C-alpha positions in Angstrom: 30.1 10.8 2.5 30.1 7.0 3.0 26.7 5.7 2.0 25.9 4.7 -1.5 22.2 4.9 -2.5 21.4 2.7 -5.5 18.2 2.6 -7.4 16.9 2.9 -11.0 13.9 4.5 -12.8 12.9 1.0 -14.0 12.0 -0.1 -10.5 8.9 2.0 -10.1 7.6 0.8 -13.6 6.9 -2.5 -12.1 3.2 -2.3 -11.4 0.3 -4.6 -10.9 -3.3 -4.3 -11.9 -5.1 -1.9 -9.6 -4.1 -1.5 -5.9 -1.3 -3.7 -4.6 0.6 -3.1 -1.4 3.9 -3.7 -3.0 3.6 -0.5 -5.1 5.9 2.0 -6.9 4.7 4.6 -4.3 7.0 2.8 -1.7 10.2 4.1 -3.4 8.7 7.6 -3.9 7.8 7.8 -0.2 11.3 6.9 0.7 12.7 9.5 -1.6 10.4 12.2 -0.2 11.3 11.3 3.4 15.1 11.4 2.8 14.7 14.9 1.5 12.5 16.0 4.4 14.8 14.4 7.0 17.9 16.1 5.6 19.7 12.9 4.9 19.5 13.0 1.0 22.5 15.4 0.6 24.8 12.9 2.2 24.0 10.0 -0.1 26.2 9.0 -3.0 23.7 8.2 -5.8 24.3 5.4 -8.3 22.1 3.8 -10.9 21.6 0.1 -10.8 23.0 -1.8 -13.8 21.1 -4.6 -15.4 21.9 -8.0 -13.7 23.6 -10.3 -16.2 22.4 -13.9 -17.0 25.7 -15.1 -15.5 25.2 -13.3 -12.2 21.6 -14.6 -12.0 22.6 -18.2 -12.7 24.7 -18.2 -9.6 21.5 -18.6 -7.6 18.6 -19.3 -10.1 18.2 -22.0 -12.6 18.4 -21.6 -16.4 15.0 -23.0 -16.7 13.5 -20.3 -14.3 15.2 -17.5 -16.1 14.0 -18.7 -19.5 10.5 -19.1 -18.1 10.4 -15.6 -16.9 11.8 -14.2 -20.3 9.0 -16.1 -22.0 6.3 -14.9 -19.6 6.7 -11.1 -20.1 3.2 -10.0 -21.1 2.2 -7.3 -23.5 1.4 -3.7 -22.9 -1.1 -3.2 -20.2 -1.3 -7.0 -19.5 -0.1 -8.9 -16.5 0.2 -12.4 -15.1 1.3 -13.9 -11.7 4.3 -16.1 -10.9 2.7 -18.0 -8.1 -1.1 -18.2 -9.0 -1.5 -15.5 -6.3 -0.4 -11.9 -5.8 3.1 -12.0 -7.2 2.3 -10.0 -10.2 4.4 -9.8 -13.4 3.8 -7.0 -15.9 5.4 -5.7 -19.0 8.1 -3.9 -17.1 8.5 -6.3 -14.3 11.5 -8.3 -15.7 13.5 -5.0 -16.3 12.8 -3.9 -12.8 13.7 -7.3 -11.4 17.1 -7.1 -13.4 17.7 -3.7 -11.9 16.9 -4.8 -8.4 19.4 -7.7 -8.5 22.0 -5.6 -10.4 21.8 -2.9 -7.7 23.0 -5.4 -5.1 25.8 -6.6 -7.5 27.0 -3.0 -7.8 26.6 -2.4 -4.1 28.9 -5.3 -3.3 31.5 -4.0 -5.9 31.4 -0.5 -4.3 31.7 -1.5 -0.7 34.4 -4.0 -1.3 36.4 -1.4 -3.3 35.9 1.2 -0.6 36.5 0.3 3.1 34.2 1.9 5.7 31.6 2.5 3.1 28.0 1.1 3.2 25.2 0.8 0.6 21.4 0.9 0.5 19.6 -0.5 -2.5 16.3 1.2 -2.8 14.8 -1.2 -5.3 11.7 -3.4 -6.1 10.5 -6.0 -6.6 11.8 -7.4 -3.4 13.6 -10.7 -3.4 13.9 -12.8 -0.2 11.0 -15.1 -0.9 12.3 -16.1 -4.4 14.1 -19.4 -4.6 16.3 -21.0 -7.3 13.4 -21.9 -9.5 10.4 -20.0 -8.3 9.0 -16.5 -7.5 6.6 -15.8 -4.7 5.6 -13.4 -2.0 6.0 -10.3 -4.4 9.6 -11.5 -5.3 11.0 -12.3 -8.7 14.7 -12.6 -8.3 16.5 -13.1 -4.9 18.4 -9.8 -4.9 20.4 -10.3 -1.7 21.3 -13.9 -2.7 22.6 -12.6 -6.1 24.7 -10.1 -4.2 26.0 -12.7 -1.8 26.9 -15.1 -4.6 28.7 -12.3 -6.5 30.7 -11.5 -3.3 31.9 -15.1 -3.2 32.3 -16.1 -6.8 33.3 -12.5 -8.1 35.3 -11.5 -5.2 36.6 -14.7 -3.6 35.0 -14.1 -0.2 34.6 -17.1 2.0 32.4 -15.8 4.9 29.3 -13.7 4.0 26.6 -12.8 6.5 23.0 -12.3 5.4 20.7 -10.7 8.1 17.0 -10.6 7.3 14.9 -8.6 9.7 11.7 -8.6 7.5 8.6 -9.7 9.4 8.3 -12.7 6.9 10.8 -15.5 6.8 13.4 -15.3 4.0 12.5 -18.7 2.7 14.0 -18.2 -0.7 17.3 -17.2 0.7 17.4 -20.1 3.1 16.6 -22.5 0.2 19.3 -21.1 -2.0 22.1 -21.2 0.7 20.9 -24.3 2.6 24.0 -26.2 1.6 26.4 -23.2 1.5 28.4 -23.0 4.7 30.2 -19.9 3.4 27.0 -18.0 4.1 25.6 -17.5 7.6 21.9 -16.7 7.2 20.0 -15.1 10.1 16.3 -14.4 9.8 13.8 -13.1 12.3 10.1 -13.3 11.5 6.6 -13.6 12.9 5.6 -17.2 13.5 3.3 -18.8 12.7 2.8 -16.7 9.6 3.4 -16.6 5.8 5.4 -18.2 4.3 5.0 -20.8 7.1 8.6 -21.8 6.9 11.7 -21.6 8.9 10.6 -22.4 12.5 11.9 -26.0 12.3 15.2 -25.4 10.4 18.1 -27.2 11.9 21.5 -26.0 10.4 24.9 -24.8 11.7 24.8 -21.9 9.3 21.1 -20.8 9.3 19.9 -19.2 12.4 16.1 -18.4 12.4 14.4 -16.4 15.1 10.7 -17.3 14.9 8.8 -14.8 17.1 5.2 -14.5 18.1 2.6 -11.9 17.0 2.9 -8.9 19.2 6.6 -8.9 19.4 7.9 -5.5 20.4 11.3 -3.8 20.1 12.5 -5.1 23.6 11.7 -8.7 22.7 13.3 -8.5 19.3 16.6 -6.8 20.8 16.8 -9.6 23.5 16.6 -12.3 20.9 19.2 -10.7 18.6 21.5 -10.1 21.5 21.2 -13.7 22.7 21.2 -15.5 19.5 22.4 -13.5 16.5 25.3 -11.2 17.7 27.4 -14.1 19.3 27.0 -16.2 16.2 27.8 -13.3 13.9 31.0 -12.5 16.0 32.1 -16.1 15.9 31.5 -16.3 12.1 33.7 -13.2 11.5 32.0 -12.1 8.2 34.0 -10.4 5.5 30.8 -8.7 4.3 27.3 -8.2 5.8 24.3 -8.1 3.6 20.9 -7.0 5.1 17.5 -7.9 3.9 15.9 -4.9 5.2 12.2 -5.3 5.6 10.2 -2.7 7.6 6.9 -4.5 7.6 7.3 -5.3 11.4 6.4 -1.7 12.2 3.6 -1.1 14.5 1.7 0.8 11.9 2.1 -1.8 9.2 -1.0 -4.0 8.9 0.7 -6.7 6.9 1.8 -8.4 10.1 1.4 -8.1 13.9 4.9 -7.0 15.3 5.1 -3.9 17.2 8.4 -2.3 16.2 9.1 1.4 15.7 11.9 3.5 14.1 14.1 3.5 17.1 14.1 -0.4 17.0 15.4 -0.4 13.4 17.9 2.2 14.3 19.2 0.0 17.1 19.4 -3.1 14.9 21.2 -1.2 12.3 23.7 0.1 14.7 24.3 -3.4 16.2 24.9 -4.8 12.6 27.2 -1.9 11.7 29.2 -2.4 14.9 29.7 -6.0 13.7 30.8 -4.8 10.3 33.3 -2.4 11.8 34.8 -5.2 13.9 35.1 -7.8 11.3 35.0 -6.4 7.7 36.0 -2.7 7.7 32.5 -1.5 7.9 31.4 -3.1 4.7 27.7 -3.4 4.8 25.1 -3.7 2.0 21.4 -3.2 2.9 18.6 -4.2 0.5 15.0 -3.1 0.7 12.5 -5.9 1.2 9.1 -5.3 2.7 7.3 -2.4 4.3 3.8 -1.3 3.0 2.6 1.4 5.2 4.1 4.4 3.3 4.6 6.6 6.2 6.0 4.0 8.5 8.3 2.5 5.7 9.7 5.9 4.8 10.4 6.9 8.5 11.9 3.6 9.3 14.3 3.7 6.2 15.3 7.2 7.1 16.1 6.0 10.6 18.1 3.1 9.2 20.0 5.3 6.7 20.7 8.0 9.4 22.7 5.4 11.4 24.5 4.1 8.3 25.4 7.6 7.2 26.7 8.9 10.5 28.5 5.7 11.6 
């Protein structure tokens, strides 16, 4: 049993007014599918701790944290962080602390246990959140908090973040723009929300803007040509994955044409890298994925590879 599965009951309590694609039902669908697929008994369950202010301050400003603490609405009320659809309700701050704390715990667990991996089944997602802003359904940048913890808490000097969500991880890029200890690789539909990343020039940020209609064959070719050689050359001591499954053919939030086998292939390629360079240490963090059936099947395919690797 090598796969830690980290979540917390606070995460489903983050809920918006009425229908919203980033819903508590996402986590429930994943849980149900893991049971149905037979993977659940192989998982080592852990509850996410509450991320501390010190851990969050490694990537977020004090002003942003204070503003969030002061913005928590009363029972049954809600607000937004971006004037749009990044909702923030009475339980959202607690859920966000748990989501970030899950990645901190995951980093601790895999660094203490070689050949182990971890999946953080958490919400709200994180990769659009920057140092002093939330957007795109994201409050704290969970994967960035984990990467910073690996560097500042464990002394790592080479951390790779791979983001295969269909939307560019603009917040992660902003946070680590001037941090060469992090190699950030993001694939995304372009042009598309958040309309960032296609023009980035950096020796440690490797973006793959891909057109609408991109299928598994096209994504695999781009990953093999651009990401895998760069990741091998970087020799990461830890791989963190922003695992968004909204590029699935059945997910109408975007226009990629990926299926479960594509996510399984990508997971296997990343885990092979982890085995070559960091004793198999890999942490995966849930980002997008809004068609409940496609999301849950894709996560099951992702975790099947990690649990059997």
